[in-house]
Backbone bond lengths (Angstrom), bond angles and torsions (degrees), N, CA, C in turn:
res aa  C-N    CA-C-N  psi(-1)  N-CA   C-N-CA  omega(-1)  CA-C   N-CA-C  phi
1 M - - - 1.481 - - 1.538 108.22 -
2 P 1.329 116.84 129.80 1.499 119.34 177.43 1.518 110.44 -58.06
3 E 1.327 114.94 145.12 1.471 119.87 177.71 1.522 112.14 -69.25
4 Q 1.288 116.76 136.71 1.461 121.71 178.13 1.542 108.40 -77.40
5 A 1.357 114.07 149.92 1.468 118.16 -178.59 1.519 110.76 -64.20
6 T 1.384 115.83 -34.28 1.454 118.48 179.92 1.512 112.59 -64.71
7 D 1.390 114.60 -38.09 1.478 118.14 177.49 1.530 111.87 -60.31
8 R 1.309 115.08 -43.10 1.483 117.73 179.54 1.503 112.20 -67.72
9 L 1.349 116.72 -38.13 1.429 119.08 177.58 1.498 111.55 -59.35
10 V 1.364 117.23 -44.94 1.450 120.67 179.04 1.528 110.26 -61.10
11 R 1.332 116.50 -42.41 1.474 119.48 -177.69 1.532 111.52 -66.95
12 M 1.330 116.91 -39.45 1.454 120.50 -179.75 1.494 111.37 -66.01
13 L 1.323 116.98 -43.57 1.469 119.30 174.91 1.481 111.18 -65.92
14 G 1.341 117.37 -31.80 1.472 120.72 178.11 1.470 110.04 -68.97
15 I 1.313 120.55 -38.09 1.450 122.89 177.45 1.523 110.49 -61.28
16 L 1.334 117.59 -43.20 1.467 120.60 177.31 1.540 110.78 -58.60
17 T 1.325 114.41 -45.70 1.470 119.01 -178.15 1.515 111.00 -63.93
18 Y 1.345 115.62 -43.75 1.458 120.81 -176.89 1.519 111.49 -63.13
19 V 1.372 114.69 -48.75 1.464 118.03 -177.91 1.522 111.35 -67.84
20 E 1.333 116.31 -35.51 1.433 119.22 178.44 1.533 111.68 -64.19
21 R 1.330 115.76 -35.71 1.444 121.69 -178.85 1.524 112.10 -80.72
22 H 1.309 119.43 -37.75 1.481 123.13 -173.51 1.502 114.45 -102.24
23 G 1.317 118.90 -8.77 1.426 120.53 -178.56 1.500 112.75 81.54
24 D 1.344 118.16 -160.57 1.483 120.98 -178.27 1.543 109.78 -54.13
25 T 1.367 112.65 127.17 1.457 118.23 -173.84 1.542 109.77 -133.70
26 P 1.352 116.53 128.88 1.466 119.78 177.70 1.511 110.72 -64.32
27 F 1.315 116.58 145.37 1.461 122.03 176.38 1.493 111.03 -54.60
28 A 1.355 117.47 -38.25 1.463 119.88 -177.34 1.541 110.06 -63.30
29 E 1.339 118.55 -37.91 1.444 121.42 177.81 1.491 111.53 -64.79
30 L 1.366 116.92 -42.65 1.426 119.74 178.60 1.557 110.68 -64.96
31 A 1.313 115.55 -41.53 1.466 119.10 178.84 1.518 111.93 -59.83
32 E 1.328 116.88 -41.45 1.471 119.35 178.78 1.538 111.19 -67.92
33 H 1.324 115.49 -41.03 1.459 120.19 -177.03 1.537 110.83 -64.25
34 F 1.329 117.49 -42.04 1.464 121.74 -175.05 1.538 112.90 -96.96
35 G 1.312 116.17 0.75 1.483 119.54 175.53 1.493 114.17 68.10
36 V 1.339 118.41 37.06 1.486 121.83 178.34 1.537 107.64 -132.58
37 S 1.294 115.82 179.50 1.458 121.90 -179.81 1.534 111.03 -81.39
38 V 1.317 115.83 162.05 1.457 120.98 175.21 1.551 109.15 -62.44
39 A 1.340 114.46 -38.15 1.478 118.33 179.28 1.517 110.74 -62.55
40 Q 1.341 118.26 -38.44 1.425 121.31 178.27 1.543 112.03 -65.91
41 V 1.337 116.36 -40.84 1.475 120.54 176.56 1.527 110.17 -61.57
42 R 1.365 116.69 -42.69 1.430 119.78 177.84 1.532 111.97 -61.08
43 G 1.365 114.92 -40.62 1.459 119.12 176.82 1.514 113.42 -63.81
44 D 1.334 116.04 -40.28 1.483 119.66 179.39 1.517 110.08 -65.40
45 I 1.312 118.01 -41.24 1.467 119.60 -179.85 1.544 110.06 -67.02
46 N 1.310 115.72 -39.33 1.502 118.29 175.03 1.503 111.57 -59.08
47 A 1.338 115.51 -43.29 1.483 118.63 -179.75 1.511 111.17 -64.58
48 L 1.306 118.51 -40.42 1.457 122.83 178.19 1.558 108.51 -62.23
49 W 1.312 115.87 -43.40 1.467 121.91 -177.64 1.508 110.90 -63.37
50 V 1.342 117.16 -48.88 1.472 123.34 -177.97 1.540 110.36 -65.53
51 A 1.357 115.34 -43.46 1.431 119.37 -175.05 1.507 113.88 -67.96
52 S 1.350 117.66 -15.40 1.461 120.90 -176.73 1.530 111.65 -107.44
53 E 1.342 117.80 17.61 1.438 119.26 178.73 1.546 110.16 -65.75
54 P 1.312 120.15 152.61 1.439 122.70 -178.41 1.512 111.82 -51.88
55 G 1.340 115.63 138.85 1.463 121.34 -178.55 1.487 112.68 96.85
56 D 1.309 119.01 -14.14 1.465 121.57 177.05 1.534 109.61 -82.62
57 S 1.332 118.27 156.48 1.466 122.31 -178.17 1.521 111.28 -73.61
58 W 1.351 117.91 -22.03 1.464 121.05 -177.86 1.512 108.99 -74.93
59 A 1.313 117.07 153.12 1.485 121.21 -176.88 1.542 109.22 -72.44
60 P 1.318 118.08 154.62 1.445 124.59 -176.40 1.540 112.31 -59.30
61 I 1.356 117.25 132.93 1.434 124.29 170.18 1.532 106.90 -135.35
62 D 1.347 116.11 134.58 1.444 119.37 -179.68 1.543 107.97 -140.55
63 F 1.322 113.84 137.42 1.465 121.41 176.90 1.536 109.86 -112.77
64 S 1.312 116.71 155.56 1.449 121.37 176.42 1.549 108.70 -71.07
65 P 1.352 116.90 117.22 1.493 117.86 -179.96 1.534 111.66 -67.21
66 E 1.300 118.67 -32.59 1.450 121.11 179.45 1.555 111.73 -62.16
67 L 1.351 115.14 -49.93 1.465 119.35 178.30 1.489 112.54 -69.49
68 Y 1.337 117.35 -30.97 1.467 120.67 176.73 1.513 110.14 -58.02
69 D 1.365 116.48 -41.09 1.461 119.39 179.49 1.508 112.72 -64.30
70 E 1.364 115.32 -19.16 1.481 121.37 178.15 1.527 111.28 -97.35
71 D 1.333 115.78 12.78 1.472 120.23 -179.15 1.535 110.56 62.76
72 I 1.320 116.31 42.67 1.470 121.52 176.64 1.545 108.55 -129.35
73 A 1.319 116.65 128.56 1.466 121.99 178.79 1.555 109.20 -89.20
74 S 1.348 114.27 116.55 1.452 119.90 -178.54 1.504 108.66 -133.93
75 L 1.357 117.32 111.16 1.441 121.89 -178.44 1.531 110.13 -79.44
76 T 1.339 114.79 124.99 1.463 119.74 173.31 1.508 110.79 -103.13
77 L 1.314 117.83 -17.42 1.478 122.50 175.30 1.498 108.09 -152.50
78 N 1.309 116.32 130.26 1.468 120.22 178.79 1.506 111.34 -148.92
79 D 1.334 115.74 88.12 1.458 122.14 173.91 1.481 111.79 -91.83
80 A 1.335 117.57 -3.29 1.489 120.04 -171.97 1.517 111.41 -67.33
81 L 1.352 115.86 -33.72 1.482 117.15 -179.60 1.523 110.69 -110.63
82 T 1.299 119.48 -26.96 1.440 119.99 -179.05 1.548 111.96 -78.93
83 Q 1.368 115.87 -27.52 1.421 120.18 177.22 1.523 107.98 -133.72
84 V 1.326 117.84 89.27 1.433 122.04 -177.26 1.523 108.92 -69.79
85 R 1.317 117.62 126.96 1.478 122.40 -178.98 1.501 111.30 -123.00
86 L 1.298 115.51 28.74 1.455 120.68 179.19 1.546 108.60 -75.14
87 S 1.309 117.00 145.16 1.455 120.17 168.53 1.507 109.19 -68.13
88 P 1.366 116.42 162.17 1.493 119.52 175.79 1.476 112.09 -52.13
89 R 1.344 119.12 -41.33 1.468 122.48 -178.51 1.515 110.63 -64.07
90 E 1.357 115.33 -47.65 1.479 119.93 -179.44 1.528 111.47 -64.30
91 A 1.346 115.43 -44.57 1.445 118.82 -176.35 1.511 112.07 -62.84
92 V 1.358 116.74 -48.20 1.463 119.80 -178.77 1.534 110.82 -65.58
93 A 1.329 117.16 -35.28 1.460 120.51 179.52 1.519 109.33 -63.35
94 V 1.337 119.22 -46.52 1.448 121.74 -179.14 1.512 110.83 -67.14
95 V 1.349 117.84 -47.59 1.468 119.41 -179.72 1.546 110.27 -64.02
96 G 1.313 117.27 -38.52 1.455 121.64 178.93 1.521 110.61 -60.42
97 A 1.346 116.16 -46.02 1.480 120.63 -178.44 1.540 109.59 -64.15
98 L 1.309 117.31 -44.53 1.481 119.71 -179.25 1.529 109.88 -65.90
99 S 1.354 116.71 -39.40 1.468 119.84 -178.48 1.544 109.34 -65.24
100 T 1.329 117.70 -39.19 1.452 121.22 179.74 1.530 108.53 -62.88
101 M 1.342 120.06 -43.00 1.421 123.20 -178.95 1.557 109.00 -66.11
102 G 1.332 116.72 -37.64 1.473 119.34 177.85 1.488 111.34 -64.94
103 A 1.352 118.20 -43.46 1.460 120.26 179.13 1.539 112.16 -61.82
104 A 1.324 115.48 -28.58 1.466 120.61 -178.56 1.526 110.58 -87.65
105 G 1.331 118.82 -2.52 1.455 122.23 -178.89 1.526 113.47 76.05
106 A 1.347 116.27 17.04 1.462 119.54 -176.62 1.515 114.04 -108.20
107 L 1.321 117.63 13.44 1.483 121.52 -178.24 1.486 109.17 -94.58
108 P 1.316 119.96 118.38 1.480 121.60 177.69 1.504 110.98 -68.92
109 E 1.330 115.63 166.58 1.448 120.24 -177.39 1.530 112.75 -58.03
110 A 1.297 115.96 -39.49 1.461 119.27 179.43 1.515 110.91 -63.47
111 G 1.395 116.88 -38.35 1.415 120.52 178.11 1.512 112.45 -65.49
112 A 1.357 114.59 -37.98 1.487 118.20 178.07 1.521 111.26 -65.04
113 Q 1.338 116.73 -35.56 1.458 120.16 177.00 1.520 111.11 -65.35
114 V 1.327 115.97 -41.08 1.472 120.40 179.38 1.534 108.89 -66.44
115 L 1.312 116.80 -43.53 1.466 118.89 -179.92 1.509 111.96 -59.67
116 A 1.344 116.64 -43.72 1.464 120.24 179.09 1.510 110.65 -63.21
117 K 1.336 117.04 -39.71 1.453 119.85 -178.10 1.532 111.18 -70.10
118 L 1.357 116.37 -39.79 1.460 118.89 177.64 1.513 111.73 -64.56
119 R 1.334 116.49 -41.89 1.478 119.41 178.11 1.510 111.25 -61.10
120 E 1.348 115.38 -40.74 1.477 118.47 -178.40 1.512 108.46 -66.85
121 A 1.310 117.20 -40.43 1.462 120.80 -175.49 1.520 110.73 -71.05
122 L 1.356 116.68 -31.76 1.459 120.25 -175.28 1.510 112.54 -91.89
123 E 1.322 116.68 -10.62 1.464 120.12 -174.22 1.548 110.70 -63.15
124 E 1.318 115.98 130.08 1.458 119.95 177.84 1.518 106.99 -131.65
125 P 1.329 117.09 145.77 1.447 118.46 176.72 1.521 109.92 -67.97
126 V 1.306 117.48 135.16 1.441 123.21 -178.42 1.513 108.64 -113.26
127 T 1.290 118.08 121.40 1.463 121.58 -178.55 1.551 108.06 -123.25
128 V 1.295 113.81 147.34 1.468 118.96 177.97 1.501 108.07 -131.59
129 V 1.293 117.69 122.15 1.465 122.61 175.55 1.534 106.79 -131.25
130 G 1.283 117.02 164.76 1.418 121.14 179.14 1.489 112.60 154.28
131 E 1.299 116.49 -176.66 1.442 121.95 -177.54 1.537 112.56 -79.07
132 D 1.317 116.93 -23.41 1.479 120.60 -176.32 1.519 110.05 -74.99
133 H 1.327 114.96 145.87 1.475 118.98 175.13 1.532 106.10 -96.44
134 I 1.341 115.18 109.96 1.444 120.26 -178.52 1.536 108.95 -111.14
135 G 1.297 117.92 117.44 1.458 121.99 -177.49 1.497 113.13 -69.06
136 D 1.317 117.16 157.08 1.463 122.37 178.49 1.530 111.88 -60.10
137 E 1.370 115.68 -30.72 1.457 119.09 -178.13 1.553 112.32 -64.61
138 I 1.326 116.92 -17.27 1.456 122.39 177.25 1.517 110.48 -103.37
139 R 1.329 116.80 -48.21 1.428 120.78 -175.69 1.543 113.40 -65.46
140 E 1.315 116.23 -47.49 1.486 119.50 -175.91 1.513 114.17 -61.19
141 P 1.345 119.49 -47.53 1.461 119.89 176.52 1.536 113.14 -57.90
142 L 1.353 115.60 -38.81 1.450 118.76 179.32 1.523 112.39 -66.06
143 L 1.325 115.53 -44.02 1.459 120.24 177.71 1.532 111.05 -63.67
144 E 1.330 117.23 -38.88 1.455 120.91 178.06 1.516 109.83 -63.65
145 A 1.373 116.76 -45.28 1.450 119.37 -179.15 1.515 113.09 -63.08
146 I 1.310 116.03 -37.47 1.473 121.63 -179.50 1.549 107.96 -66.74
147 R 1.308 116.49 -42.95 1.494 119.59 -178.54 1.513 111.20 -67.48
148 R 1.376 116.56 -35.72 1.470 120.29 -173.50 1.536 110.38 -96.11
149 Y 1.352 118.71 -0.91 1.465 123.21 -179.45 1.526 108.32 57.68
150 R 1.342 117.22 51.75 1.424 122.36 -179.68 1.558 111.03 -117.45
151 R 1.311 116.42 153.01 1.444 121.23 176.48 1.540 110.59 -71.64
152 V 1.326 117.30 160.39 1.454 122.84 178.99 1.509 109.55 -132.75
153 E 1.328 116.58 137.98 1.469 121.41 173.19 1.518 106.89 -99.66
154 L 1.318 116.68 124.88 1.464 121.76 -177.02 1.524 111.07 -116.27
155 E 1.329 114.90 144.12 1.466 121.25 164.81 1.545 102.83 -100.68
156 Y 1.348 116.27 114.74 1.460 120.75 -171.07 1.562 108.95 -119.42
157 V 1.321 115.71 136.11 1.476 120.88 179.18 1.507 105.97 -114.00
158 D 1.376 117.39 118.38 1.449 119.20 -176.65 1.503 111.78 -84.11
159 A 1.351 117.14 -174.39 1.455 121.87 -175.42 1.516 112.49 -63.42
160 L 1.336 118.64 -18.95 1.476 121.66 178.57 1.510 111.71 -99.23
161 D 1.315 117.47 14.94 1.459 124.72 177.16 1.538 109.83 66.12
162 R 1.316 117.53 27.59 1.447 120.90 176.54 1.549 107.25 -91.39
163 R 1.331 116.06 127.94 1.454 122.15 -179.24 1.531 111.33 -94.90
164 S 1.306 115.73 133.50 1.452 120.14 179.19 1.530 109.58 -141.83
165 T 1.333 115.48 158.57 1.442 121.18 175.55 1.522 109.62 -106.78
166 R 1.316 115.60 126.74 1.467 120.87 -176.44 1.540 110.22 -128.93
167 V 1.319 116.46 140.65 1.467 119.88 171.55 1.547 105.22 -108.35
168 V 1.324 114.38 126.14 1.458 119.99 -174.95 1.510 112.37 -125.55
169 D 1.358 115.79 157.44 1.434 120.15 167.93 1.532 107.19 -99.92
170 P 1.316 120.39 105.38 1.462 121.91 -173.92 1.504 110.48 -78.09
171 H 1.396 114.65 143.81 1.461 119.42 -178.55 1.534 112.23 -121.54
172 R 1.371 117.26 -47.38 1.427 119.06 -172.98 1.524 110.46 -158.59
173 L 1.316 116.60 150.08 1.444 122.02 170.96 1.508 108.31 -104.59
174 V 1.322 117.98 130.33 1.464 121.49 -174.74 1.540 108.08 -136.10
175 V 1.320 115.01 166.83 1.467 121.52 175.90 1.509 107.88 -122.55
176 I 1.328 118.38 125.26 1.447 124.88 178.08 1.534 107.36 -127.28
177 D 1.335 115.19 121.72 1.463 120.40 -178.76 1.517 113.71 52.91
178 G 1.310 116.84 37.65 1.442 120.43 178.17 1.502 116.44 83.66
179 H 1.324 118.72 -2.67 1.453 121.98 -179.33 1.555 109.15 -111.16
180 A 1.306 115.28 141.37 1.479 121.55 -179.27 1.512 110.04 -88.27
181 Y 1.355 114.60 138.71 1.483 119.29 -177.48 1.551 107.86 -136.07
182 L 1.313 114.10 156.19 1.443 122.65 172.64 1.525 107.57 -107.10
183 E 1.357 117.11 120.08 1.498 121.06 170.71 1.520 104.58 -83.79
184 C 1.342 115.28 134.04 1.483 117.42 -176.54 1.545 109.22 -164.48
185 F 1.319 114.15 169.96 1.459 120.43 169.45 1.506 107.20 -105.10
186 C 1.306 118.51 119.79 1.445 123.71 -176.54 1.535 108.21 -89.38
187 R 1.298 118.59 119.08 1.441 121.67 -179.46 1.535 112.55 -70.49
188 R 1.302 115.79 -27.51 1.488 120.01 178.52 1.525 109.46 -69.22
189 A 1.322 116.74 -44.74 1.485 120.93 -178.55 1.517 112.04 -83.89
190 Q 1.387 116.30 -17.04 1.486 121.78 -172.39 1.520 110.95 53.17
191 D 1.340 114.06 46.75 1.477 118.35 179.59 1.544 106.14 -161.76
192 Y 1.328 115.18 166.94 1.451 121.25 177.23 1.504 109.22 -76.43
193 R 1.349 115.78 143.31 1.472 121.55 -179.48 1.528 109.12 -139.51
194 V 1.350 113.91 157.14 1.443 122.61 171.40 1.524 106.02 -119.89
195 L 1.317 117.60 107.10 1.461 121.63 -173.31 1.538 110.26 -105.86
196 R 1.331 115.32 132.95 1.472 119.72 179.36 1.514 110.43 -70.51
197 L 1.330 114.87 130.35 1.442 118.97 -178.42 1.506 113.70 -64.30
198 D 1.331 118.86 -33.23 1.443 120.01 -178.50 1.522 113.01 -73.24
199 R 1.343 117.37 -3.52 1.463 120.91 175.55 1.577 111.16 -103.93
200 I 1.313 115.87 1.26 1.454 120.82 176.01 1.517 109.27 -88.91
201 A 1.362 115.39 116.31 1.480 119.97 -177.54 1.513 111.41 -82.61
202 T 1.325 116.51 -40.98 1.506 121.17 178.54 1.502 109.01 -141.98
203 A 1.333 115.25 153.65 1.478 121.04 177.79 1.521 108.43 -141.21
204 T 1.313 116.67 121.39 1.459 121.91 -177.29 1.522 109.33 -123.63
205 V 1.341 117.68 123.80 1.446 122.23 179.30 1.520 109.29 -75.27
206 L 1.343 117.54 129.93 1.433 123.26 178.50 1.513 109.36 -100.04
207 E 1.355 115.60 165.30 1.460 119.39 -178.98 1.518 112.82 -82.31
208 G 1.315 118.48 -20.34 1.460 122.00 -177.24 1.518 111.50 -67.89
209 A 1.317 119.04 138.42 1.452 123.28 178.84 1.538 109.32 -78.71
210 I 1.321 115.32 148.96 1.462 118.52 -179.80 1.525 108.69 -66.48
211 E 1.350 116.09 150.06 1.446 121.53 -178.59 1.512 112.54 -116.31
212 H 1.314 117.95 -20.28 1.446 121.79 -176.97 1.515 111.92 -107.58
213 P 1.331 118.57 118.65 1.445 121.64 -177.52 1.519 110.58 -74.12
214 P 1.329 118.16 168.55 1.454 121.85 176.56 1.512 110.58 -55.61
215 T 1.318 116.52 152.17 1.457 120.74 178.15 1.531 109.83 -70.02
216 D 1.333 114.04 149.72 1.469 119.22 176.48 1.536 111.55 -94.97
217 T 1.303 116.70 -4.66 1.472 119.88 -177.00 1.521 111.06 -74.75
218 A 1.295 116.18 166.52 1.471 120.94 -178.99 1.520 111.97 -85.03
219 G 1.322 116.67 0.59 1.461 121.18 -174.70 1.514 113.72 -63.93
220 F 1.359 116.78 -15.04 1.425 119.07 -177.14 1.552 112.22 -106.35
221 S 1.316 114.76 7.64 1.468 119.46 176.14 1.514 111.09 -65.53
222 L 1.278 118.87 153.86 1.473 121.61 -178.93 1.509 111.92 -96.23
223 T 1.297 119.03 4.74 1.465 120.60 -179.01 1.505 109.35 -112.31
224 P 1.351 117.60 100.26 1.454 120.09 -178.18 1.512 113.30 -72.21
225 A 1.325 116.41 147.18 1.448 121.58 178.22 1.555 110.78 -86.69
226 F 1.332 116.70 -34.09 1.444 121.49 175.98 1.546 110.01 -164.60
227 R 1.290 117.04 173.49 1.436 121.90 178.34 1.564 108.98 -110.45
228 A 1.323 113.98 134.00 1.460 118.79 -174.36 1.565 108.95 -112.37
229 T 1.306 112.97 156.55 1.499 121.21 174.82 1.520 107.96 -130.48
230 V 1.314 115.05 124.06 1.461 122.68 -174.46 1.499 109.18 -127.68
231 V 1.328 117.75 132.14 1.452 122.70 173.02 1.527 106.68 -106.46
232 V 1.333 116.65 123.66 1.444 120.91 -175.72 1.500 109.58 -138.24
233 G 1.331 117.12 144.04 1.475 120.63 175.62 1.524 110.31 -59.19
234 R 1.348 115.86 157.03 1.447 119.38 -175.88 1.544 112.51 -58.78
235 A 1.307 116.63 -31.06 1.468 118.62 -178.45 1.527 111.48 -67.42
236 G 1.310 118.93 -17.91 1.460 120.51 -179.34 1.536 112.45 -102.09
237 R 1.315 115.02 7.81 1.507 118.99 -174.90 1.539 111.48 -61.13
238 F 1.334 117.98 -33.49 1.460 118.94 -175.63 1.502 113.14 -59.11
239 A 1.341 118.14 -26.05 1.469 118.52 -176.47 1.487 114.02 -77.04
240 I 1.330 116.93 -14.94 1.478 117.57 -176.84 1.507 113.05 -122.32
241 E 1.328 118.28 -3.70 1.488 118.55 -174.80 1.510 112.81 -71.50
242 D 1.327 119.86 -18.60 1.452 120.26 178.56 1.528 113.27 -111.53
243 M 1.350 117.10 18.39 1.447 121.36 174.78 1.549 106.90 -63.63
244 P 1.337 116.80 144.71 1.496 120.38 -179.55 1.512 110.98 -58.14
245 G 1.334 115.95 125.82 1.454 122.32 175.33 1.530 115.28 68.89
246 V 1.354 115.50 21.30 1.452 118.07 -174.68 1.550 111.42 -70.32
247 A 1.360 114.23 146.12 1.420 123.05 172.24 1.547 106.94 -125.92
248 I 1.339 116.44 126.38 1.470 119.05 -173.21 1.534 108.20 -121.67
249 E 1.345 115.43 136.75 1.469 122.39 178.12 1.519 106.28 -127.43
250 D 1.333 116.54 140.57 1.455 121.27 175.09 1.527 110.29 -76.32
251 A 1.358 115.50 143.66 1.451 121.86 177.70 1.502 109.96 -144.95
252 D 1.295 116.76 83.56 1.483 123.16 -178.93 1.534 107.61 60.86
253 D 1.349 115.78 -117.45 1.478 118.83 -177.16 1.542 112.41 -93.88
254 A 1.309 115.85 16.50 1.477 120.81 -178.94 1.508 109.17 -137.57
255 V 1.342 116.13 175.28 1.452 121.67 175.46 1.524 108.46 -128.63
256 V 1.312 115.93 150.32 1.450 121.59 176.42 1.531 106.99 -110.52
257 A 1.341 116.22 120.09 1.435 122.16 -176.31 1.536 108.65 -115.82
258 T 1.325 115.04 131.92 1.470 121.78 175.62 1.505 106.85 -119.31
259 F 1.345 119.66 128.48 1.442 121.64 -176.16 1.531 109.96 -153.09
260 D 1.337 115.23 161.12 1.493 120.41 177.35 1.521 110.04 -81.52
261 V 1.316 115.72 143.59 1.448 122.05 177.88 1.517 107.59 -121.85
262 V 1.328 116.06 124.49 1.439 122.36 174.22 1.523 110.03 -94.95
263 D 1.326 115.77 -51.84 1.467 123.44 -178.50 1.504 108.21 -117.83
264 P 1.362 120.48 107.66 1.445 121.70 -178.56 1.530 113.55 -56.58
265 A 1.336 115.55 -35.81 1.479 117.96 -178.53 1.556 110.35 -66.49
266 W 1.340 115.95 -37.66 1.445 119.55 -179.93 1.550 110.18 -66.68
267 A 1.339 116.40 -45.53 1.442 121.04 178.21 1.531 112.55 -64.67
268 A 1.326 115.98 -38.72 1.462 120.56 178.36 1.533 110.25 -63.95
269 G 1.321 116.09 -39.77 1.462 119.81 178.41 1.521 111.65 -58.38
270 R 1.349 116.09 -39.79 1.440 120.18 178.34 1.519 110.82 -66.82
271 L 1.343 116.07 -45.01 1.462 119.67 -178.80 1.536 111.56 -66.40
272 L 1.312 117.47 -30.97 1.468 120.43 -177.30 1.543 110.74 -61.22
273 S 1.349 116.37 -27.58 1.489 119.52 -178.16 1.526 110.30 -69.61
274 V 1.327 118.33 -17.41 1.494 120.83 176.72 1.478 112.02 -124.90
275 A 1.332 116.18 31.66 1.469 120.69 -177.06 1.496 115.83 -51.40
276 P 1.387 117.90 -40.99 1.481 118.63 -177.98 1.526 112.50 -62.62
277 H 1.338 117.21 -19.44 1.485 120.17 -175.93 1.522 112.42 -99.07
278 L 1.327 118.31 -3.18 1.484 120.66 -177.18 1.533 109.78 -75.62
279 R 1.318 114.97 135.35 1.472 122.98 175.95 1.540 111.49 -102.54
280 S 1.295 115.33 -43.73 1.468 119.33 176.23 1.491 111.48 -155.88
281 V 1.355 117.62 152.33 1.452 123.31 179.32 1.499 108.54 -136.16
282 E 1.329 118.09 124.96 1.469 123.23 176.66 1.529 107.73 -136.50
283 P 1.340 114.48 149.07 1.471 130.96 3.52 1.509 111.49 -81.63
284 R 1.331 115.28 -175.89 1.454 121.29 -175.67 1.508 110.94 -63.15
285 R 1.324 117.20 -30.87 1.475 118.97 -178.67 1.507 112.06 -60.41
286 L 1.318 117.62 -39.44 1.465 120.89 176.82 1.519 110.65 -74.09
287 A 1.322 118.15 -37.98 1.426 122.33 -179.73 1.538 109.68 -64.04
288 D 1.327 117.55 -39.54 1.463 120.90 178.26 1.508 111.60 -65.55
289 A 1.323 117.04 -39.54 1.445 121.38 178.92 1.524 109.51 -63.31
290 L 1.316 116.07 -41.67 1.465 121.21 178.27 1.524 111.04 -64.11
291 R 1.337 115.23 -41.59 1.497 119.25 179.96 1.512 110.68 -63.98
292 R 1.350 117.28 -40.52 1.467 119.30 179.17 1.524 112.49 -63.23
293 Q 1.351 117.08 -41.57 1.435 118.80 179.63 1.510 112.41 -69.08
294 A 1.335 116.45 -37.74 1.462 119.92 178.04 1.524 110.88 -65.06
295 T 1.317 116.87 -40.94 1.465 121.42 177.81 1.539 110.82 -62.51
296 A 1.351 115.56 -41.25 1.472 118.82 -179.84 1.537 110.88 -62.55
297 V 1.326 114.84 -40.28 1.503 119.19 179.23 1.507 110.59 -64.11
298 L 1.353 117.41 -42.44 1.456 121.53 -178.60 1.554 108.84 -66.74
299 D 1.338 117.53 -37.65 1.462 120.03 -178.77 1.575 110.09 -64.98
300 V 1.283 117.08 -35.78 1.453 121.02 -179.73 1.549 111.12 -68.32
301 Q 1.321 114.28 -34.88 1.479 119.56 -176.47 1.507 113.13 -79.78
302 R 1.294 117.73 -14.46 1.497 120.38 -178.05 1.526 110.25 -74.55
């Protein structure tokens, strides 16, 4: 059976950890430890060497060329594990993959060591402050799930007092306009969401590892570019009720929503999903972004 890319990634990171911990190590010893051939170890070290050349996004790794010619791995520079420079998306993807293998009992000892070191390197204190009163029974499970890269099952009550059960991949707790939110990927909506913590009735940590990394878009930034006002029919309310800092007022058969916009394209994409129900969009900057996206969709369909 061909080797999976994830298996090789685990072994390559394991080689770095092993050599860093034990010092100069013969290829034969690495081959025996990881259950592969000397030729495979040589190939893994070559891949690590090439992948860390200047200009690459991976942190610098350098081996002694003299000892390499003698089939000995000797690290002369290794910032790959001592200074993790992965983006949030890359870091969560790697940790999530390793966690999934561990839960399945398929993670070798070297992989477990790498996972522990990555978690330690990536660990950041998470604090939540704001005007909302969030009980420990909600906050603590969410913080635990974020630290352990685990899914969470939520009982969520939306702005219309409708209760639903959602399984999410949690990413971060933030405060926007004095209110605490959970940034996550909602498996029910199959999209990224920002859920208000004071609307979460229960939170249960699941054993499954998260599969969706944090979004790369600017929609989750905490610095708004402007504030928008949108009038939408009641049937389209779901698309705007969890916008960051949103305020919603009823207006006959429609609702008026006011919310912060960081990335007009991101907000326009959300509004496009309920375009038939939109009555008005302000300011013009957001309306123009919505118009551009709608035109692009129509051009594809022609």
